[in-house]
C-alpha positions in Angstrom: 0.0 0.0 0.0 1.2 3.5 -0.8 1.6 6.1 1.9 -0.5 9.0 0.5 0.6 12.6 0.9 -1.4 15.8 0.5 -1.0 17.4 -3.0 0.5 20.5 -1.6 3.3 18.7 0.0 6.7 18.7 -1.9 8.0 15.4 -3.2 9.6 13.5 -0.4 12.7 13.0 -2.6 13.3 16.7 -2.7 16.1 18.2 -0.7 13.7 21.0 0.4 11.3 18.5 2.1 12.1 18.2 5.8 11.2 14.7 6.9 12.4 15.0 10.5 8.9 15.5 12.0 7.9 12.2 10.6 10.9 10.2 11.9 10.5 8.0 14.9 11.2 4.5 16.2 8.4 3.1 14.0 9.1 5.1 10.8 12.7 5.8 9.8 14.0 7.8 6.9 13.8 4.9 4.6 10.1 5.1 3.9 10.0 8.8 3.1 13.2 8.8 1.2 12.2 6.2 -1.4 10.2 7.1 -4.5 6.5 7.2 -4.2 6.0 4.3 -6.6 8.0 2.0 -4.4 6.8 2.9 -1.0 5.0 0.1 0.8 3.5 0.6 4.2 4.4 -2.0 6.9 0.9 -3.1 7.9 2.1 -5.5 10.7 3.3 -2.7 13.0 1.4 0.4 14.1 3.0 3.8 13.4 1.6 6.9 15.2 1.9 9.2 12.1 -1.7 10.5 12.4 -3.8 12.3 14.8 -6.4 10.5 16.9 -9.9 11.5 17.8 -11.9 10.5 20.9 -13.5 7.5 19.1 -10.2 5.6 18.9 -9.9 6.2 15.1 -6.6 7.5 13.8 -6.9 9.7 10.7 -4.6 11.3 8.3 -3.7 11.6 4.6 -6.8 9.8 3.3 -6.4 6.8 5.5 -7.7 5.7 8.9 -6.7 3.3 11.6 -9.4 1.5 13.6 -8.7 -0.6 16.8 -10.3 -4.0 16.2 -10.5 -6.4 19.2 -9.3 -9.4 17.0 -6.6 -7.9 14.7 -5.5 -4.9 16.6 -4.9 -1.6 14.7 -6.4 -2.0 11.2 -5.5 0.4 8.4 -8.3 1.4 6.1 -7.1 3.1 2.8 -9.0 5.5 0.7 -10.5 2.8 -1.6 -12.0 1.0 1.5 -13.2 4.2 3.1 -15.1 5.1 -0.1 -17.2 1.9 0.3 -17.4 2.0 4.1 -18.8 5.5 4.3 -22.0 4.6 2.4 -25.5 3.7 3.5 -25.1 0.3 1.8 -22.1 -0.7 3.9 -23.3 1.0 7.1 -26.4 -1.2 6.9 -24.2 -4.1 8.1 -24.1 -2.5 11.6 -27.7 -3.6 12.0 -27.1 -7.3 11.0 -26.0 -9.6 13.9 -23.1 -11.9 12.8 -24.6 -14.9 14.5 -28.3 -14.2 14.0 -30.5 -15.8 16.6 -27.5 -17.1 18.6 -27.5 -13.7 20.3 -30.7 -14.7 22.2 -28.7 -17.6 23.8 -25.1 -16.2 23.9 -25.4 -12.6 25.3 -21.8 -11.9 24.2 -22.6 -12.5 20.5 -23.3 -8.8 19.9 -20.9 -8.5 17.0 -22.2 -7.5 13.5 -21.4 -8.2 9.9 -19.9 -4.7 9.8 -16.8 -5.4 11.9 -16.5 -8.9 10.4 -16.3 -7.4 6.8 -13.6 -4.9 7.9 -11.7 -7.8 9.5 -12.0 -9.9 6.4 -10.8 -7.0 4.2 -7.8 -6.5 6.5 -6.7 -10.1 6.3 -7.3 -10.2 2.5 -4.9 -7.2 2.2 -2.4 -8.9 4.5 -2.3 -12.1 2.4 -2.1 -10.5 -1.0 0.4 -7.8 0.0 2.7 -10.5 1.6 2.6 -12.5 -1.7 3.5 -9.3 -3.6 6.5 -8.6 -1.3 7.8 -12.2 -0.9 7.1 -13.4 -4.4 7.7 -10.6 -6.9 7.7 -13.0 -9.8 3.9 -13.3 -9.4 3.7 -9.6 -10.6 0.7 -8.7 -8.4 -0.6 -5.4 -9.4 -2.0 -2.5 -7.3 -5.3 -3.2 -9.0 -5.2 -6.8 -7.8 -4.6 -5.6 -4.2 -7.3 -3.1 -4.4 -9.9 -5.6 -5.7 -9.0 -8.3 -3.3 -9.4 -6.0 -0.3 -12.7 -4.6 -1.6 -14.0 -8.1 -2.2 -13.2 -9.0 1.5 -14.9 -5.8 2.5 -18.1 -6.2 0.4 -18.5 -10.0 0.5 -21.4 -9.9 3.1 -23.3 -6.9 1.7 -26.2 -9.2 0.7 -27.0 -10.7 4.0 -30.6 -10.3 5.2 -32.1 -10.1 8.6 -30.4 -12.4 11.2 -27.8 -13.4 8.6 -28.1 -17.0 7.5 -31.5 -17.3 9.0 -32.8 -15.3 6.1 -31.3 -17.0 3.1 -31.1 -20.6 4.6 -34.6 -20.7 6.2 -36.8 -17.8 5.3 -36.3 -17.6 1.5 -36.7 -21.3 0.8 -40.1 -21.2 2.6 -41.3 -17.8 1.2 -40.1 -18.5 -2.3 -40.1 -22.3 -2.9 -37.7 -23.3 -5.6 -35.7 -20.2 -5.4 -31.9 -20.5 -5.7 -31.2 -17.0 -4.3 -28.1 -16.7 -2.1 -26.6 -13.9 0.0 -23.7 -13.8 -2.4 -26.1 -12.9 -5.2 -27.5 -10.2 -2.9 -23.9 -9.0 -2.3 -23.3 -8.5 -6.0 -26.6 -6.6 -6.3 -25.8 -4.4 -3.3 -22.3 -3.8 -4.6 -23.6 -2.5 -7.9 -26.0 -0.2 -6.0 -23.2 1.1 -3.7 -21.0 2.0 -6.5 -23.7 3.7 -8.6 -25.4 5.4 -5.7 -22.2 6.9 -4.3 -20.0 7.4 -7.3 -17.2 5.1 -6.1 -14.1 5.2 -8.3 -14.2 1.6 -9.7 -14.2 0.8 -13.4 -16.4 -2.0 -14.9 -13.6 -4.5 -15.3 -12.6 -4.2 -11.6 -16.2 -4.3 -10.5 -16.8 -7.6 -12.3 -13.4 -9.0 -10.9 -14.6 -8.1 -7.3 -17.9 -9.9 -8.0 -15.9 -13.0 -9.1 -13.8 -12.8 -6.0 -16.9 -12.8 -3.8 -18.2 -15.8 -5.6 -14.9 -17.5 -5.5 -14.8 -18.4 -9.2 -13.5 -16.9 -12.4 -16.3 -16.0 -14.7 -16.0 -14.4 -18.2 -12.6 -13.8 -19.7 -10.7 -12.5 -16.7 -6.9 -12.8 -17.0 -6.2 -12.4 -13.3 -4.2 -15.0 -11.4 -6.2 -18.1 -10.4 -4.9 -18.0 -6.8 -6.5 -14.6 -6.2 -9.9 -16.2 -6.3 -9.1 -18.4 -3.3 -8.2 -15.6 -0.9 -11.8 -14.4 0.1 -14.0 -17.3 -0.9 -12.0 -20.5 -1.5 -14.1 -23.1 -3.3 -11.1 -25.4 -3.6 -10.8 -26.3 0.1 -12.7 -23.6 2.0 -9.7 -22.2 3.6 -9.9 -18.4 3.2 -9.7 -15.1 5.1 -13.5 -15.1 5.6 -13.1 -18.2 7.7 -9.9 -16.8 9.4 -11.9 -13.9 10.7 -15.2 -15.4 11.7 -13.7 -18.3 13.6 -11.6 -16.0 15.7 -14.3 -13.3 16.1 -17.1 -15.7 17.0 -14.9 -17.6 19.5 -14.0 -14.3 21.1 -17.5 -13.0 21.4 -19.3 -16.2 22.6 -16.5 -16.9 25.1 -15.1 -20.1 23.6 -11.3 -20.5 24.0 -9.5 -21.3 20.7 -6.0 -22.2 19.9 -6.0 -21.5 16.2 -3.4 -19.0 15.0 -4.5 -17.6 11.7 -1.7 -15.1 11.5 0.8 -18.0 11.5 -1.2 -19.8 8.9 -1.0 -16.7 6.6 2.7 -16.3 7.1 3.4 -20.0 6.4 1.7 -19.9 3.0 3.0 -19.2 -0.5 1.8 -19.5 -4.2 3.0 -22.6 -6.1 1.6 -23.3 -9.6 -1.0 -20.6 -9.2 -2.4 -22.2 -6.0 -2.0 -21.1 -2.4 0.0 -23.8 -0.5 1.0 -24.2 3.1 4.2 -25.3 4.9 4.1 -29.0 5.7 4.4 -28.2 9.4 0.9 -26.6 9.4 -1.0 -29.7 8.4 -2.2 -30.5 11.9 -3.0 -26.9 12.7 -5.3 -26.9 9.6 -7.1 -30.0 11.0 -7.6 -28.1 14.2 -9.0 -25.1 12.3 -11.5 -27.2 10.6 -12.4 -29.0 13.9 -12.9 -25.5 15.5 -15.3 -24.7 12.8 -17.2 -28.0 13.4 -17.2 -27.3 17.2 -18.7 -23.8 16.6 -21.5 -25.4 14.5 -22.1 -28.1 17.1 -22.1 -25.8 20.2 -23.2 -22.4 18.9 -24.5 -22.1 15.4 -26.9 -25.1 15.8 -27.6 -24.7 19.6 -30.9 -26.3 20.4 -32.5 -23.2 21.9 -30.9 -20.9 19.3 -32.5 -23.0 16.5 -35.8 -22.9 18.3 -35.7 -19.1 18.3 -34.6 -19.2 14.7 -37.7 -21.1 13.7 -39.8 -18.6 15.7 -38.3 -15.7 13.8 -38.9 -17.4 10.5 -42.5 -18.1 11.4 -42.9 -14.5 12.4 -41.4 -13.3 9.1 -43.5 -15.7 7.1 -46.8 -14.4 8.7 -45.7 -10.9 8.1 -44.5 -11.5 4.5 -48.0 -11.0 2.9 -48.4 -7.7 4.6 -44.9 -6.3 4.3 -43.6 -8.0 1.2 -40.4 -9.0 2.8 -39.3 -11.7 0.3 -39.9 -9.4 -2.7 -37.2 -7.0 -1.4 -34.3 -9.3 -2.4 -34.6 -8.0 -6.0 -34.9 -4.3 -5.2 -31.8 -2.8 -3.8 -33.5 0.4 -2.7 -35.8 -1.7 -0.5 -33.3 -4.2 0.6 -31.1 -1.4 1.9 -33.6 -1.0 4.8 -34.2 -4.7 5.5 -32.2 -5.5 8.6 -32.6 -7.1 12.0 -34.8 -4.1 12.8 -37.7 -5.8 10.9 -38.7 -7.4 14.2 -39.1 -4.0 15.9 -40.8 -2.7 12.7 -43.4 -5.6 13.1 -43.9 -4.9 16.8 -44.6 -1.2 16.4 -46.6 -1.5 13.2 -50.4 -0.9 13.3 -50.9 -2.6 9.9 -53.8 -5.2 10.0 -52.7 -8.8 9.5 -49.6 -8.7 11.7 -51.3 -10.0 14.9 -50.0 -13.5 14.6 -46.4 -12.3 13.8 -46.6 -10.0 16.9 -47.7 -12.9 19.1 -44.7 -15.1 18.0 -42.3 -12.2 18.7 -43.9 -11.6 22.1 -43.3 -15.3 22.9 -39.6 -14.8 22.2 -39.6 -11.7 24.4 -41.2 -13.6 27.2 -39.1 -16.8 26.6 -42.1 -18.9 25.8 -40.2 -20.7 23.2 -40.7 -23.6 20.8 -39.5 -26.7 22.6 -36.8 -29.1 21.6 -38.2 -32.6 21.7 -35.6 -35.1 20.6 -32.7 -35.7 18.2 -31.2 -38.8 16.5 -27.7 -39.1 15.0 -28.3 -40.9 11.7 -25.9 -43.9 11.1 -24.2 -43.9 7.8 -25.9 -47.1 6.7 -29.4 -45.5 7.2 -28.8 -42.3 5.4 -30.7 -43.7 2.4 -33.8 -44.4 4.5 -33.9 -41.7 7.0 -34.7 -38.9 4.6 -37.0 -35.9 4.5 -39.5 -37.9 2.5 -39.7 -40.5 5.2 -39.3 -38.5 8.3 -41.3 -35.3 8.4 -44.1 -33.6 10.4 -46.8 -35.5 8.6 -45.3 -38.9 9.3 -44.7 -38.1 12.9 -48.4 -36.9 13.4 -49.6 -40.1 11.8 -47.9 -42.0 14.7 -49.6 -40.1 17.5 -51.6 -41.7 20.3 -55.4 -41.7 20.4 -55.8 -38.7 22.6 -52.8 -36.6 21.6 -54.6 -34.2 19.2 -51.4 -33.4 17.2 -51.6 -31.2 14.1 -48.9 -31.1 11.4 -48.1 -27.5 12.3 -47.3 -28.6 15.9 -44.2 -30.4 14.7 -40.9 -29.1 13.3 -38.5 -31.6 11.8 -34.9 -30.5 11.1 -32.1 -32.2 9.2 -28.7 -31.0 10.3 -25.4 -31.6 8.6 -22.3 -30.6 10.7 -19.0 -31.1 8.9 -15.5 -29.9 8.1 -16.7 -27.4 5.5 -16.6 -29.8 2.5 -19.7 -31.9 3.2 -18.6 -35.5 3.8 -15.1 -35.0 2.3 -11.8 -34.2 4.0 -10.9 -30.7 3.1 -7.2 -31.2 3.8 -7.1 -33.6 0.9 -7.6 -30.6 -1.3 -4.7 -28.6 0.2 -1.2 -28.7 -1.1 1.9 -28.3 1.0 5.6 -27.5 0.5 8.7 -28.4 2.5 11.3 -26.1 4.0 13.9 -27.6 1.6 12.0 -26.9 -1.6 9.5 -24.0 -1.9 8.8 -24.6 -5.6 7.2 -28.1 -5.4 3.8 -28.8 -3.8 2.3 -32.1 -2.7 -0.6 -33.6 -0.7 -0.2 -35.1 2.8 -2.5 -38.1 3.5 -4.2 -38.0 7.0 -2.6 -41.3 7.9 0.8 -39.5 8.0 -0.6 -36.8 10.3 -2.2 -38.6 13.3 -4.0 -41.8 13.9 -6.6 -39.7 15.7 -7.7 -37.8 12.6 -11.4 -38.6 12.1 -12.4 -41.1 9.4 -15.8 -39.4 8.9 -16.1 -35.7 8.2 -19.8 -35.1 8.4 -22.6 -36.0 10.9 -26.2 -36.1 10.0 -28.8 -35.4 12.7 -32.6 -35.4 12.8 -34.0 -33.0 15.3 -37.6 -32.5 16.3 -39.3 -29.4 17.9 -42.8 -28.7 19.2 -44.4 -25.3 18.6 -46.8 -26.0 21.5 -44.9 -26.7 24.8 -47.9 -28.6 26.1 -47.5 -31.2 23.4 -43.8 -32.1 23.8 -44.6 -35.5 25.4 -47.0 -36.4 22.6 -44.6 -35.3 19.8 -41.8 -37.2 21.5 -43.7 -40.4 21.7 -44.9 -40.1 18.1 -41.4 -39.5 16.9 -40.1 -42.6 18.7 -42.8 -44.7 17.3 -41.9 -43.5 13.8 -38.2 -44.1 14.3 -38.8 -47.7 15.7 -40.0 -48.6 12.1 -36.5 -47.9 10.7 -34.7 -49.7 13.6 -36.7 -53.0 13.6 -34.7 -56.1 13.6 -35.5 -59.3 11.9 -36.6 -61.0 15.1 -39.2 -58.2 15.7 -37.2 -56.3 18.3 -36.0 -52.8 17.7 -32.4 -51.4 18.3 -33.5 -47.8 18.4 -30.9 -45.7 20.3 -32.0 -44.2 23.6 -33.8 -40.9 23.6 -31.8 -37.8 24.3 -34.8 -36.6 26.5 -36.5 -38.6 29.2 -38.8 -38.5 31.2 -41.1 -35.5 30.8 -40.6 -32.8 33.4 -39.7 -29.1 33.4 -37.6 -27.5 36.1 -39.9 -24.5 36.4 -43.1 -26.6 36.5 -42.3 -29.7 38.5 -43.0 -28.5 42.1 -46.3 -29.9 43.4 -47.8 -26.5 43.8 -47.1 -25.5 40.3 -48.5 -28.8 38.8 -51.6 -28.3 40.9 -52.0 -24.6 39.8 -51.4 -25.5 36.2 -54.0 -28.2 36.2 -56.6 -26.2 38.2 -57.1 -28.9 40.8 -59.1 -28.6 44.0 -57.6 -29.3 47.5 -58.3 -33.1 47.5 -57.1 -33.8 44.0 -54.1 -31.6 44.7 -52.9 -33.8 47.5 -53.4 -37.1 45.7 -51.8 -35.7 42.5 -48.8 -34.3 44.4 -48.2 -37.7 46.2 -48.3 -39.4 42.8 -45.8 -36.9 41.6 -43.5 -37.6 44.6 -43.7 -41.3 44.0 -42.7 -40.8 40.4 -39.8 -38.7 41.4 -38.7 -41.2 44.0 -38.5 -43.8 41.2 -36.4 -41.5 39.0 -32.9 -43.0 38.5 -31.4 -39.6 38.2 -32.9 -37.8 41.2 -33.8 -38.8 44.7 -36.2 -37.3 47.2 -33.5 -36.8 49.8 -33.2 -33.2 48.5 -36.9 -32.5 49.7 -38.0 -31.8 53.2 -41.4 -31.2 54.8 -39.9 -28.7 57.2 -39.8 -31.2 60.2 -36.7 -33.0 59.2 -38.6 -35.8 57.4 -37.8 -36.6 53.8 -40.4 -35.9 51.2 -41.3 -39.5 50.8 -43.1 -39.2 54.2 -45.0 -36.1 53.2 -48.7 -36.2 54.0 -51.7 -34.7 52.1 -52.2 -32.3 55.0 -48.7 -31.0 54.7 -49.0 -30.7 50.9 -52.4 -28.9 51.0 -51.2 -26.6 53.8 -48.4 -25.3 51.6 -45.7 -26.3 54.1 -44.0 -28.6 51.7 -40.5 -27.2 51.1 -37.3 -28.1 49.4 -34.4 -28.3 51.8 -32.1 -25.4 51.7 -34.3 -23.4 49.3 -37.1 -21.0 49.6 -40.7 -22.1 49.6 -42.2 -22.7 46.1 -44.3 -19.9 44.6 -48.0 -19.4 45.3 -50.4 -21.4 43.2 -51.9 -18.2 42.0 -48.6 -17.5 40.1 -49.0 -18.0 36.3 -47.5 -21.2 35.2 -46.1 -22.0 31.8 -46.3 -25.7 31.3 -43.9 -27.6 29.2 -40.1 -27.3 28.6 -36.8 -28.9 29.4 -34.2 -29.1 32.1 -31.0 -31.0 32.7 -31.1 -33.4 35.6 -27.4 -34.3 35.6 -25.3 -37.0 33.9 -26.5 -35.7 30.5 -30.2 -36.6 31.1 -32.7 -34.0 30.0 -36.1 -33.7 31.6 -39.3 -32.7 29.7 -42.7 -32.0 31.1 -46.0 -31.8 29.3 -49.5 -31.7 30.5 
């Protein structure tokens, strides 16, 4: 990157130009004494050449520094600032990076805005390093500019709550649609350039679009390796992943050992492909496993996905009124489509939004859709356990005689968590070089890395939810009946794996008083029901009644109807249970310990 100077400043090579004010321990005379065309800024060390305002932004000479929690001080040149200071890019401030995960992980407040800046920074680091260390590649200033802008603008097309919009809402709102957020990014980039008069010619604009898509289209003569920097379709190892893995771990509070800066420094271009030092092969496996872990623990969190389905239902019921799905083709409308759509629905007085508002209120009051059960699909059953055979309709057809289940009560989700290349090993598509020969690349089989490298690289899961918390038990039993058909042995028995949820209790609704209040029982029936409840709990293999006391030192197993009806029943060491008059929300989940989840339904 060039160090820009004001037009009124004399040439730095002139003897009349005094460079002493600019010399310090970070910036010696070497930078300012070289010709302008050969000056390259050292991005890996911060230099206090510019003034700083109270916001923590350093400004000067058409450039800015921002202090990023992941990458430290990030330099934004004039080309990037032209795009950042536009309504189209500032829109990313209102899009949560992790969508509905913020409702589960309070620290996940980061947005697409900072992720895009971080991706641009890393893209610049990579391509500038290749330019400096491998001059034979003849990387041009236009290449550097376009790669950085592609990293900056690659997420312009994301909709409300990020991937919730294009992965869940659009397929339901527009069946058969192949629209992706990358296509939205191309549309919004065109709109950004035209609406703000950004200085990018047509060839560069098309090149940036190809970089965002990760593939060469048309007759571009640019280097092939440039298309792998921002969106790597070859092995999914790119600066986009470098940034979001570090940023997401940081914000949700997960400790990560991946060192993306080392990976970038240990790479070089061989035969027009980015290759890595052979010592980094295990670190790359760790990076892909970190991605898998984030999907497993954060991106597909059970409660987070429940809220995700609630958001989609709310958007679907509002779609006919607000025309949300039609905005993806109109950039002027899409500009205003952000996470704020939820607030827009809540404050709108348009008729027809009552159902959508009710769903959003359930989210606000934490009356969520309930996780019912999930099943890890064995590889040999992938051909049978499909969406055609396992769906809401099939589950409802297996309900009990008095369950009264409807198709809309059940949500069936097929999850695929992997190493970013479906069921393939992504490292098989990565080439390495040795320290003795930097000009020859080769593959490293996983057998030569570690005997603990997985043999499978994708897990397939069926997960079931209930929209009505009071029907969790009925949905669970219907799902187990359906699954038993696929696990029936030749002798008539079934080898269905144990349920991930059993039996049916809710930690907030399992005290005798709340059960009685929730069922509207009278005093006599309250006592008998509570005793039956105690007996059930006494038989539970995961919890004993020694933790309950009647206030006289006797265990709960000796509790009498009089004690129960008088309200003197207490848990030892805890405050008395709430009054029966308190509103009770039936249904839900709790963890009893030892990995056993409890569900309760009326």
